[in-house]
Phi, psi and omega in degrees: 000127181281165180301324181292334183272342182286141175287139176278147179306324181300335180279345185245356186238154169265115182245106181298146176301139180089003178298127182296148176230134184232143164266134178231149171219021178221134180216127173234139185228141172230131180240131176241180182304317186246008182198162178226131179240132176241131173255114182245141183190209183232146178283142176232145181290129177058026177216160175294157177304148177266115181286127179261330181202151173245126182243127179243140180204169175283155175304321176299322178292324177298320178294316177301316179300317179300316180295318180295316177299317178299317179300315182292323178294318177300317179296317179300312180295327176295326181278325190240344184113168185294148172265115181264124178249147178297140180301327178300327180297315178301316180296312182298331180265002182069033183245028184305327183295347182262002179287000000 
């Protein structure tokens, strides 16, 4: 299915007027036995990231979110080509096994 044929989330969801929308380039996550907390925000020069929202969910929902994000990234790369990330980024995030 091409990108043009996929339904956009806006077509399938009720989004109340005034719903906040954020661009993020910073993500911190903490997972406990019964919950997962994500602090999402923006990077700032010579300062800690600025948190825009805190998202809390169950670990099963975090796994579902991970699978859905992976699916969408694969579809994007299939439509536009691979997303190349610096090898240092994988190391800094402790994700060497995904290189």
